N, C-alpha and C positions, 0 to 999 in steps of 0.2 A: 667695350671698343672692340676687341677681338671678335665679337658674336655679331657686332654690326657689319664689320668687313666681310666675315663668312656669309653672311645673308645678301651682301651685296655682289659678293662674287657667284654665289650660287643663283640669285636673280637673274645676273648676266648671261649665266650658263643656260639658263631655263629661256630666256628672250633668244639667245644666239641658235638654240636648237629648235625653237618654235620658227624663227627666220629660215633656218635651214631647211624644214621641213616643208614649209610653205613657198619657198621660191619656185618660179617657174620651171627652173631646169630639173628640178626633182619630179615634176608632175608626170613627166613620162614613163618613169621609173615605177612610180606607185601606182600608176594606171596599168601596166604592166603586171604587176604583182597583184593587183586587186583582182585581175581575171585568172590568176593561176588555179583557183579552186574551180573555175568553170571549164578549165581546159580541158579536151579528151586526153586520155590517159593512153598513150603509144607503149605498147611493151615492146622492150629493146631485144634485140636479134637473140643475146644470150639467154634472157628469161624466157624467151617463146621455146628455145629447146628445152628448159625444165617444164614446160606446161605439157610436152607432148610425151611425158613419161606413160610408158603402158604397164598396165599390173601384169602377172604372171600368166594370166588366161587371154592375153592379146588385147584386152579391152583397153582403151584409152581415157584417162583420169577418170576412173569410175563408172565408164558406161557399162551398163549390163548387157550380157547377151540375151537375145530374145529367142 
């Protein structure tokens, strides 16, 4: 009896999650999330300063002197 109730509750949770994921209101959010790997990476200003580190010879980021 208890296993039947647990099975029914889990089935209802699964169907509820499926309806939530496929609801039209969520489509825009999922479409935006799907595009994240394709988005250009912009370096924030704080990280940009760390990229401008010079070595002891005045060369920037491993540039070698010619």
